[in-house]
TORKOL-263839 format. One record per residue (C-alpha): x, y, z; residue in one letter; chain. Coordinates in steps of 0.5 Angstrom, whole numbers, always signed. Example, Ala and Ser with C-alpha at 12.3 -4.5 7.8 and 13.67 -1.06 7.14 Angstrom:
2
<atom px="+25" py="-9" pz="+16" r="a" c="A"/>
<atom px="+27" py="-2" pz="+14" r="s" c="A"/>
***
This chain:
359
<atom px="-22" py="-26" pz="+49" r="x" c="A"/>
<atom px="-23" py="-31" pz="+43" r="x" c="A"/>
<atom px="-25" py="-28" pz="+37" r="x" c="A"/>
<atom px="-32" py="-31" pz="+35" r="x" c="A"/>
<atom px="-32" py="-28" pz="+27" r="x" c="A"/>
<atom px="-29" py="-24" pz="+22" r="x" c="A"/>
<atom px="-31" py="-20" pz="+16" r="x" c="A"/>
<atom px="-26" py="-17" pz="+11" r="x" c="A"/>
<atom px="-28" py="-12" pz="+6" r="x" c="A"/>
<atom px="-23" py="-10" pz="+1" r="x" c="A"/>
<atom px="-17" py="-13" pz="+5" r="x" c="A"/>
<atom px="-11" py="-16" pz="+0" r="x" c="A"/>
<atom px="-14" py="-21" pz="-4" r="x" c="A"/>
<atom px="-21" py="-22" pz="+0" r="x" c="A"/>
<atom px="-26" py="-17" pz="-3" r="x" c="A"/>
<atom px="-31" py="-20" pz="+2" r="x" c="A"/>
<atom px="-29" py="-26" pz="+6" r="x" c="A"/>
<atom px="-33" py="-28" pz="+13" r="x" c="A"/>
<atom px="-31" py="-33" pz="+18" r="x" c="A"/>
<atom px="-34" py="-36" pz="+24" r="x" c="A"/>
<atom px="-29" py="-39" pz="+29" r="x" c="A"/>
<atom px="-29" py="-45" pz="+34" r="x" c="A"/>
<atom px="-26" py="-44" pz="+41" r="x" c="A"/>
<atom px="-21" py="-50" pz="+39" r="x" c="A"/>
<atom px="-17" py="-51" pz="+33" r="x" c="A"/>
<atom px="-19" py="-47" pz="+27" r="x" c="A"/>
<atom px="-15" py="-49" pz="+20" r="x" c="A"/>
<atom px="-15" py="-45" pz="+14" r="x" c="A"/>
<atom px="-12" py="-49" pz="+8" r="x" c="A"/>
<atom px="-11" py="-48" pz="+1" r="x" c="A"/>
<atom px="-6" py="-47" pz="-4" r="x" c="A"/>
<atom px="-1" py="-41" pz="-4" r="x" c="A"/>
<atom px="-4" py="-35" pz="-6" r="x" c="A"/>
<atom px="-11" py="-36" pz="-3" r="x" c="A"/>
<atom px="-10" py="-31" pz="+2" r="x" c="A"/>
<atom px="-9" py="-36" pz="+8" r="x" c="A"/>
<atom px="-4" py="-31" pz="+12" r="x" c="A"/>
<atom px="-8" py="-25" pz="+10" r="x" c="A"/>
<atom px="-13" py="-28" pz="+15" r="x" c="A"/>
<atom px="-8" py="-28" pz="+21" r="x" c="A"/>
<atom px="-6" py="-21" pz="+19" r="x" c="A"/>
<atom px="-13" py="-19" pz="+20" r="x" c="A"/>
<atom px="-14" py="-22" pz="+26" r="x" c="A"/>
<atom px="-7" py="-19" pz="+28" r="x" c="A"/>
<atom px="-9" py="-12" pz="+26" r="x" c="A"/>
<atom px="-15" py="-12" pz="+31" r="x" c="A"/>
<atom px="-11" py="-15" pz="+36" r="x" c="A"/>
<atom px="-5" py="-10" pz="+36" r="x" c="A"/>
<atom px="-7" py="-4" pz="+31" r="x" c="A"/>
<atom px="-1" py="-6" pz="+27" r="x" c="A"/>
<atom px="+1" py="-11" pz="+21" r="x" c="A"/>
<atom px="+6" py="-17" pz="+21" r="x" c="A"/>
<atom px="+7" py="-16" pz="+14" r="x" c="A"/>
<atom px="+8" py="-9" pz="+13" r="x" c="A"/>
<atom px="+9" py="-2" pz="+16" r="x" c="A"/>
<atom px="+5" py="+1" pz="+12" r="x" c="A"/>
<atom px="-3" py="-1" pz="+13" r="x" c="A"/>
<atom px="-5" py="+2" pz="+6" r="x" c="A"/>
<atom px="-1" py="-3" pz="+3" r="x" c="A"/>
<atom px="-7" py="-8" pz="+6" r="x" c="A"/>
<atom px="-12" py="-5" pz="+1" r="x" c="A"/>
<atom px="-14" py="-9" pz="-5" r="x" c="A"/>
<atom px="-11" py="-6" pz="-11" r="x" c="A"/>
<atom px="-18" py="-5" pz="-14" r="x" c="A"/>
<atom px="-21" py="-1" pz="-8" r="x" c="A"/>
<atom px="-20" py="+5" pz="-4" r="x" c="A"/>
<atom px="-21" py="+3" pz="+3" r="x" c="A"/>
<atom px="-20" py="-3" pz="+7" r="x" c="A"/>
<atom px="-25" py="-5" pz="+13" r="x" c="A"/>
<atom px="-24" py="-11" pz="+18" r="x" c="A"/>
<atom px="-30" py="-12" pz="+23" r="x" c="A"/>
<atom px="-28" py="-17" pz="+29" r="x" c="A"/>
<atom px="-33" py="-20" pz="+34" r="x" c="A"/>
<atom px="-30" py="-22" pz="+40" r="x" c="A"/>
<atom px="-33" py="-26" pz="+46" r="x" c="A"/>
<atom px="-33" py="-30" pz="+52" r="x" c="A"/>
<atom px="-38" py="-32" pz="+58" r="x" c="A"/>
<atom px="-39" py="-25" pz="+60" r="x" c="A"/>
<atom px="-37" py="-20" pz="+55" r="x" c="A"/>
<atom px="-38" py="-18" pz="+47" r="x" c="A"/>
<atom px="-34" py="-13" pz="+43" r="x" c="A"/>
<atom px="-34" py="-11" pz="+36" r="x" c="A"/>
<atom px="-27" py="-8" pz="+34" r="x" c="A"/>
<atom px="-27" py="-5" pz="+27" r="x" c="A"/>
<atom px="-21" py="-2" pz="+23" r="x" c="A"/>
<atom px="-22" py="+2" pz="+17" r="x" c="A"/>
<atom px="-16" py="+5" pz="+13" r="x" c="A"/>
<atom px="-17" py="+9" pz="+6" r="x" c="A"/>
<atom px="-11" py="+10" pz="+1" r="x" c="A"/>
<atom px="-11" py="+18" pz="+3" r="x" c="A"/>
<atom px="-8" py="+15" pz="+10" r="x" c="A"/>
<atom px="-15" py="+16" pz="+14" r="x" c="A"/>
<atom px="-15" py="+11" pz="+19" r="x" c="A"/>
<atom px="-21" py="+10" pz="+24" r="x" c="A"/>
<atom px="-21" py="+4" pz="+30" r="x" c="A"/>
<atom px="-27" py="+3" pz="+34" r="x" c="A"/>
<atom px="-29" py="-1" pz="+40" r="x" c="A"/>
<atom px="-36" py="-2" pz="+41" r="x" c="A"/>
<atom px="-37" py="+4" pz="+37" r="x" c="A"/>
<atom px="-32" py="+8" pz="+41" r="x" c="A"/>
<atom px="-26" py="+11" pz="+38" r="x" c="A"/>
<atom px="-19" py="+9" pz="+40" r="x" c="A"/>
<atom px="-12" py="+8" pz="+37" r="x" c="A"/>
<atom px="-7" py="+3" pz="+35" r="x" c="A"/>
<atom px="-5" py="+3" pz="+43" r="x" c="A"/>
<atom px="-12" py="+2" pz="+45" r="x" c="A"/>
<atom px="-12" py="-5" pz="+42" r="x" c="A"/>
<atom px="-6" py="-8" pz="+46" r="x" c="A"/>
<atom px="-10" py="-9" pz="+52" r="x" c="A"/>
<atom px="-16" py="-12" pz="+49" r="x" c="A"/>
<atom px="-16" py="-18" pz="+45" r="x" c="A"/>
<atom px="-9" py="-21" pz="+46" r="x" c="A"/>
<atom px="-6" py="-26" pz="+41" r="x" c="A"/>
<atom px="+1" py="-29" pz="+40" r="x" c="A"/>
<atom px="+3" py="-30" pz="+33" r="x" c="A"/>
<atom px="+8" py="-35" pz="+30" r="x" c="A"/>
<atom px="+10" py="-34" pz="+23" r="x" c="A"/>
<atom px="+16" py="-33" pz="+19" r="x" c="A"/>
<atom px="+17" py="-26" pz="+20" r="x" c="A"/>
<atom px="+18" py="-27" pz="+27" r="x" c="A"/>
<atom px="+24" py="-30" pz="+26" r="x" c="A"/>
<atom px="+27" py="-23" pz="+26" r="x" c="A"/>
<atom px="+27" py="-24" pz="+34" r="x" c="A"/>
<atom px="+33" py="-29" pz="+34" r="x" c="A"/>
<atom px="+36" py="-27" pz="+27" r="x" c="A"/>
<atom px="+35" py="-19" pz="+27" r="x" c="A"/>
<atom px="+38" py="-13" pz="+30" r="x" c="A"/>
<atom px="+38" py="-11" pz="+37" r="x" c="A"/>
<atom px="+32" py="-6" pz="+35" r="x" c="A"/>
<atom px="+28" py="-12" pz="+33" r="x" c="A"/>
<atom px="+29" py="-16" pz="+40" r="x" c="A"/>
<atom px="+27" py="-9" pz="+44" r="x" c="A"/>
<atom px="+21" py="-8" pz="+40" r="x" c="A"/>
<atom px="+19" py="-15" pz="+41" r="x" c="A"/>
<atom px="+20" py="-14" pz="+49" r="x" c="A"/>
<atom px="+16" py="-7" pz="+49" r="x" c="A"/>
<atom px="+10" py="-10" pz="+45" r="x" c="A"/>
<atom px="+10" py="-16" pz="+49" r="x" c="A"/>
<atom px="+10" py="-12" pz="+56" r="x" c="A"/>
<atom px="+5" py="-7" pz="+53" r="x" c="A"/>
<atom px="+1" py="-12" pz="+52" r="x" c="A"/>
<atom px="+0" py="-15" pz="+59" r="x" c="A"/>
<atom px="+1" py="-8" pz="+63" r="x" c="A"/>
<atom px="-2" py="-1" pz="+62" r="x" c="A"/>
<atom px="+3" py="+2" pz="+66" r="x" c="A"/>
<atom px="+9" py="-1" pz="+62" r="x" c="A"/>
<atom px="+5" py="+2" pz="+56" r="x" c="A"/>
<atom px="+4" py="+9" pz="+59" r="x" c="A"/>
<atom px="+12" py="+9" pz="+62" r="x" c="A"/>
<atom px="+14" py="+7" pz="+55" r="x" c="A"/>
<atom px="+10" py="+13" pz="+51" r="x" c="A"/>
<atom px="+13" py="+18" pz="+57" r="x" c="A"/>
<atom px="+20" py="+16" pz="+55" r="x" c="A"/>
<atom px="+19" py="+16" pz="+48" r="x" c="A"/>
<atom px="+16" py="+23" pz="+48" r="x" c="A"/>
<atom px="+22" py="+25" pz="+53" r="x" c="A"/>
<atom px="+27" py="+22" pz="+48" r="x" c="A"/>
<atom px="+24" py="+26" pz="+42" r="x" c="A"/>
<atom px="+24" py="+32" pz="+45" r="x" c="A"/>
<atom px="+31" py="+31" pz="+48" r="x" c="A"/>
<atom px="+33" py="+29" pz="+41" r="x" c="A"/>
<atom px="+30" py="+36" pz="+38" r="x" c="A"/>
<atom px="+34" py="+40" pz="+43" r="x" c="A"/>
<atom px="+40" py="+37" pz="+40" r="x" c="A"/>
<atom px="+39" py="+40" pz="+33" r="x" c="A"/>
<atom px="+38" py="+47" pz="+36" r="x" c="A"/>
<atom px="+43" py="+52" pz="+35" r="x" c="A"/>
<atom px="+45" py="+52" pz="+43" r="x" c="A"/>
<atom px="+42" py="+46" pz="+46" r="x" c="A"/>
<atom px="+47" py="+46" pz="+52" r="x" c="A"/>
<atom px="+43" py="+51" pz="+56" r="x" c="A"/>
<atom px="+37" py="+46" pz="+57" r="x" c="A"/>
<atom px="+41" py="+40" pz="+56" r="x" c="A"/>
<atom px="+42" py="+39" pz="+64" r="x" c="A"/>
<atom px="+34" py="+40" pz="+65" r="x" c="A"/>
<atom px="+32" py="+35" pz="+59" r="x" c="A"/>
<atom px="+38" py="+30" pz="+62" r="x" c="A"/>
<atom px="+34" py="+30" pz="+69" r="x" c="A"/>
<atom px="+28" py="+28" pz="+66" r="x" c="A"/>
<atom px="+30" py="+23" pz="+61" r="x" c="A"/>
<atom px="+34" py="+20" pz="+67" r="x" c="A"/>
<atom px="+27" py="+20" pz="+71" r="x" c="A"/>
<atom px="+23" py="+16" pz="+65" r="x" c="A"/>
<atom px="+29" py="+12" pz="+64" r="x" c="A"/>
<atom px="+29" py="+9" pz="+71" r="x" c="A"/>
<atom px="+22" py="+8" pz="+71" r="x" c="A"/>
<atom px="+22" py="+4" pz="+65" r="x" c="A"/>
<atom px="+28" py="+0" pz="+67" r="x" c="A"/>
<atom px="+25" py="-2" pz="+74" r="x" c="A"/>
<atom px="+19" py="-5" pz="+70" r="x" c="A"/>
<atom px="+23" py="-8" pz="+65" r="x" c="A"/>
<atom px="+27" py="-12" pz="+70" r="x" c="A"/>
<atom px="+21" py="-15" pz="+73" r="x" c="A"/>
<atom px="+18" py="-17" pz="+67" r="x" c="A"/>
<atom px="+24" py="-20" pz="+64" r="x" c="A"/>
<atom px="+25" py="-24" pz="+70" r="x" c="A"/>
<atom px="+18" py="-27" pz="+69" r="x" c="A"/>
<atom px="+19" py="-28" pz="+62" r="x" c="A"/>
<atom px="+26" py="-32" pz="+63" r="x" c="A"/>
<atom px="+22" py="-36" pz="+68" r="x" c="A"/>
<atom px="+17" py="-38" pz="+62" r="x" c="A"/>
<atom px="+22" py="-39" pz="+57" r="x" c="A"/>
<atom px="+26" py="-44" pz="+62" r="x" c="A"/>
<atom px="+19" py="-47" pz="+63" r="x" c="A"/>
<atom px="+18" py="-48" pz="+56" r="x" c="A"/>
<atom px="+25" py="-50" pz="+54" r="x" c="A"/>
<atom px="+24" py="-56" pz="+59" r="x" c="A"/>
<atom px="+18" py="-58" pz="+57" r="x" c="A"/>
<atom px="+20" py="-58" pz="+49" r="x" c="A"/>
<atom px="+24" py="-64" pz="+50" r="x" c="A"/>
<atom px="+29" py="-64" pz="+44" r="x" c="A"/>
<atom px="+36" py="-67" pz="+46" r="x" c="A"/>
<atom px="+37" py="-62" pz="+52" r="x" c="A"/>
<atom px="+35" py="-56" pz="+48" r="x" c="A"/>
<atom px="+35" py="-50" pz="+53" r="x" c="A"/>
<atom px="+34" py="-43" pz="+50" r="x" c="A"/>
<atom px="+35" py="-37" pz="+55" r="x" c="A"/>
<atom px="+35" py="-29" pz="+55" r="x" c="A"/>
<atom px="+42" py="-26" pz="+56" r="x" c="A"/>
<atom px="+42" py="-19" pz="+58" r="x" c="A"/>
<atom px="+48" py="-15" pz="+56" r="x" c="A"/>
<atom px="+48" py="-9" pz="+61" r="x" c="A"/>
<atom px="+45" py="-9" pz="+68" r="x" c="A"/>
<atom px="+41" py="-3" pz="+70" r="x" c="A"/>
<atom px="+45" py="+3" pz="+71" r="x" c="A"/>
<atom px="+44" py="+8" pz="+77" r="x" c="A"/>
<atom px="+41" py="+15" pz="+77" r="x" c="A"/>
<atom px="+48" py="+18" pz="+78" r="x" c="A"/>
<atom px="+51" py="+13" pz="+73" r="x" c="A"/>
<atom px="+46" py="+14" pz="+67" r="x" c="A"/>
<atom px="+47" py="+22" pz="+68" r="x" c="A"/>
<atom px="+55" py="+21" pz="+68" r="x" c="A"/>
<atom px="+54" py="+17" pz="+61" r="x" c="A"/>
<atom px="+49" py="+22" pz="+58" r="x" c="A"/>
<atom px="+55" py="+28" pz="+60" r="x" c="A"/>
<atom px="+60" py="+23" pz="+57" r="x" c="A"/>
<atom px="+57" py="+22" pz="+51" r="x" c="A"/>
<atom px="+54" py="+30" pz="+50" r="x" c="A"/>
<atom px="+60" py="+32" pz="+45" r="x" c="A"/>
<atom px="+59" py="+26" pz="+41" r="x" c="A"/>
<atom px="+51" py="+27" pz="+41" r="x" c="A"/>
<atom px="+52" py="+34" pz="+39" r="x" c="A"/>
<atom px="+55" py="+32" pz="+33" r="x" c="A"/>
<atom px="+50" py="+26" pz="+31" r="x" c="A"/>
<atom px="+44" py="+30" pz="+34" r="x" c="A"/>
<atom px="+41" py="+24" pz="+37" r="x" c="A"/>
<atom px="+41" py="+21" pz="+44" r="x" c="A"/>
<atom px="+46" py="+15" pz="+44" r="x" c="A"/>
<atom px="+45" py="+12" pz="+51" r="x" c="A"/>
<atom px="+39" py="+10" pz="+55" r="x" c="A"/>
<atom px="+33" py="+4" pz="+55" r="x" c="A"/>
<atom px="+32" py="+5" pz="+47" r="x" c="A"/>
<atom px="+39" py="+2" pz="+46" r="x" c="A"/>
<atom px="+38" py="-4" pz="+51" r="x" c="A"/>
<atom px="+41" py="-10" pz="+48" r="x" c="A"/>
<atom px="+38" py="-17" pz="+49" r="x" c="A"/>
<atom px="+40" py="-24" pz="+46" r="x" c="A"/>
<atom px="+38" py="-31" pz="+46" r="x" c="A"/>
<atom px="+42" py="-37" pz="+47" r="x" c="A"/>
<atom px="+41" py="-44" pz="+45" r="x" c="A"/>
<atom px="+45" py="-49" pz="+48" r="x" c="A"/>
<atom px="+49" py="-44" pz="+52" r="x" c="A"/>
<atom px="+51" py="-41" pz="+45" r="x" c="A"/>
<atom px="+49" py="-34" pz="+42" r="x" c="A"/>
<atom px="+44" py="-36" pz="+37" r="x" c="A"/>
<atom px="+44" py="-30" pz="+33" r="x" c="A"/>
<atom px="+52" py="-31" pz="+31" r="x" c="A"/>
<atom px="+52" py="-38" pz="+32" r="x" c="A"/>
<atom px="+45" py="-41" pz="+31" r="x" c="A"/>
<atom px="+44" py="-46" pz="+25" r="x" c="A"/>
<atom px="+37" py="-45" pz="+21" r="x" c="A"/>
<atom px="+34" py="-51" pz="+24" r="x" c="A"/>
<atom px="+36" py="-48" pz="+31" r="x" c="A"/>
<atom px="+33" py="-41" pz="+30" r="x" c="A"/>
<atom px="+27" py="-45" pz="+28" r="x" c="A"/>
<atom px="+27" py="-49" pz="+34" r="x" c="A"/>
<atom px="+29" py="-43" pz="+39" r="x" c="A"/>
<atom px="+23" py="-38" pz="+36" r="x" c="A"/>
<atom px="+18" py="-44" pz="+37" r="x" c="A"/>
<atom px="+20" py="-44" pz="+44" r="x" c="A"/>
<atom px="+20" py="-36" pz="+45" r="x" c="A"/>
<atom px="+13" py="-36" pz="+42" r="x" c="A"/>
<atom px="+11" py="-41" pz="+47" r="x" c="A"/>
<atom px="+14" py="-38" pz="+53" r="x" c="A"/>
<atom px="+11" py="-31" pz="+50" r="x" c="A"/>
<atom px="+4" py="-35" pz="+50" r="x" c="A"/>
<atom px="+5" py="-38" pz="+57" r="x" c="A"/>
<atom px="+8" py="-31" pz="+60" r="x" c="A"/>
<atom px="+1" py="-27" pz="+57" r="x" c="A"/>
<atom px="-3" py="-32" pz="+60" r="x" c="A"/>
<atom px="+0" py="-32" pz="+67" r="x" c="A"/>
<atom px="+1" py="-24" pz="+67" r="x" c="A"/>
<atom px="-6" py="-23" pz="+65" r="x" c="A"/>
<atom px="-10" py="-29" pz="+67" r="x" c="A"/>
<atom px="-13" py="-29" pz="+60" r="x" c="A"/>
<atom px="-11" py="-34" pz="+55" r="x" c="A"/>
<atom px="-9" py="-31" pz="+48" r="x" c="A"/>
<atom px="-11" py="-34" pz="+42" r="x" c="A"/>
<atom px="-5" py="-37" pz="+38" r="x" c="A"/>
<atom px="-4" py="-35" pz="+31" r="x" c="A"/>
<atom px="+1" py="-41" pz="+27" r="x" c="A"/>
<atom px="+2" py="-39" pz="+20" r="x" c="A"/>
<atom px="+4" py="-45" pz="+16" r="x" c="A"/>
<atom px="+7" py="-49" pz="+22" r="x" c="A"/>
<atom px="+8" py="-56" pz="+19" r="x" c="A"/>
<atom px="+12" py="-53" pz="+13" r="x" c="A"/>
<atom px="+17" py="-50" pz="+18" r="x" c="A"/>
<atom px="+18" py="-56" pz="+23" r="x" c="A"/>
<atom px="+19" py="-63" pz="+22" r="x" c="A"/>
<atom px="+13" py="-68" pz="+25" r="x" c="A"/>
<atom px="+16" py="-69" pz="+32" r="x" c="A"/>
<atom px="+17" py="-62" pz="+33" r="x" c="A"/>
<atom px="+11" py="-59" pz="+30" r="x" c="A"/>
<atom px="+7" py="-65" pz="+34" r="x" c="A"/>
<atom px="+11" py="-62" pz="+40" r="x" c="A"/>
<atom px="+8" py="-55" pz="+39" r="x" c="A"/>
<atom px="+1" py="-58" pz="+39" r="x" c="A"/>
<atom px="+2" py="-62" pz="+45" r="x" c="A"/>
<atom px="+4" py="-56" pz="+49" r="x" c="A"/>
<atom px="-3" py="-53" pz="+47" r="x" c="A"/>
<atom px="-8" py="-53" pz="+52" r="x" c="A"/>
<atom px="-15" py="-56" pz="+50" r="x" c="A"/>
<atom px="-18" py="-49" pz="+52" r="x" c="A"/>
<atom px="-13" py="-45" pz="+47" r="x" c="A"/>
<atom px="-16" py="-42" pz="+41" r="x" c="A"/>
<atom px="-12" py="-44" pz="+36" r="x" c="A"/>
<atom px="-12" py="-41" pz="+28" r="x" c="A"/>
<atom px="-7" py="-45" pz="+24" r="x" c="A"/>
<atom px="-6" py="-44" pz="+16" r="x" c="A"/>
<atom px="-3" py="-50" pz="+12" r="x" c="A"/>
<atom px="-4" py="-52" pz="+4" r="x" c="A"/>
<atom px="-8" py="-58" pz="+6" r="x" c="A"/>
<atom px="-11" py="-62" pz="+11" r="x" c="A"/>
<atom px="-6" py="-68" pz="+11" r="x" c="A"/>
<atom px="-1" py="-66" pz="+16" r="x" c="A"/>
<atom px="-7" py="-64" pz="+20" r="x" c="A"/>
<atom px="-10" py="-71" pz="+20" r="x" c="A"/>
<atom px="-3" py="-74" pz="+21" r="x" c="A"/>
<atom px="-2" py="-70" pz="+28" r="x" c="A"/>
<atom px="-9" py="-73" pz="+30" r="x" c="A"/>
<atom px="-13" py="-66" pz="+30" r="x" c="A"/>
<atom px="-20" py="-68" pz="+30" r="x" c="A"/>
<atom px="-24" py="-63" pz="+26" r="x" c="A"/>
<atom px="-31" py="-67" pz="+27" r="x" c="A"/>
<atom px="-30" py="-64" pz="+34" r="x" c="A"/>
<atom px="-35" py="-59" pz="+35" r="x" c="A"/>
<atom px="-30" py="-54" pz="+38" r="x" c="A"/>
<atom px="-26" py="-55" pz="+32" r="x" c="A"/>
<atom px="-27" py="-52" pz="+25" r="x" c="A"/>
<atom px="-24" py="-52" pz="+18" r="x" c="A"/>
<atom px="-24" py="-47" pz="+12" r="x" c="A"/>
<atom px="-22" py="-48" pz="+5" r="x" c="A"/>
<atom px="-20" py="-42" pz="+1" r="x" c="A"/>
<atom px="-19" py="-42" pz="-6" r="x" c="A"/>
<atom px="-14" py="-37" pz="-10" r="x" c="A"/>
<atom px="-18" py="-31" pz="-13" r="x" c="A"/>
<atom px="-19" py="-31" pz="-20" r="x" c="A"/>
<atom px="-16" py="-25" pz="-24" r="x" c="A"/>
<atom px="-20" py="-22" pz="-29" r="x" c="A"/>
***
């Protein structure tokens, strides 16, 4: 559902900022330090319940304030939703949708947004955990069932890990192994379906994004084990796990990697190849969300033109459909005009932010 307006109070450098967005391309421009990326961060928090800049949301509170408040109005033809996020320095948090309390997980299925920012480069450059988190968030965004399955598996995993820390865990480990296998089987089955769908979107996007035969594909290190195989792996790893006190096998250890022109990008990719691959992955994410939900997500593009050359950034904009709400940050309007974005179109808007004065 497109975002119609946002009000940020005591959010980072914004003492109070209000914006009313258009349904087309919205450009937020201004010098570095003017709070452009913070606007995308606030929208992202309202869409996911988390920040892409920090794991501690208390850090988003303005240094002169004790609490932050973000209010977003989301509208489509038939529905209006008001989402409010509040956070205090003493870690009290309140999230509501149309005045009804919810939590961060409750936001995932509400207003879908796809983010392209420097922080997202962890998807190609980071640890296997970075890619697992990317896919878990993506699949949770399109499927309530997957989110529920993931929560169940995580709870079971935590309980098994807690048992491993007790004095005599062996008496109950067989029971918890069976429960973990049951939850793992469900999550592996659902992951396979969604990974197949995402791979198709990735292949489609790679072919559309014409760049001298560039292909980006997903490589799965391991196939889903059978129930018997997974039980065997758990028993085989038991002695080691009694020492480490952590479960070492299961869906939480799955590894995925991306290839670029048939080479593993994390190991062999250049800086430029990482940037191109990330753009293709994020556009595939956009396409995947749209296909799975029949809804068009809002695109959040942070400093797009500084990260890619003219032809590649132009290719990104060419792939955007006219009905896609897009919010772009940039230092000025020169690049915007070069790419032929018509800001006089009533569906498009621009916002000029200035760096706040320090007293």
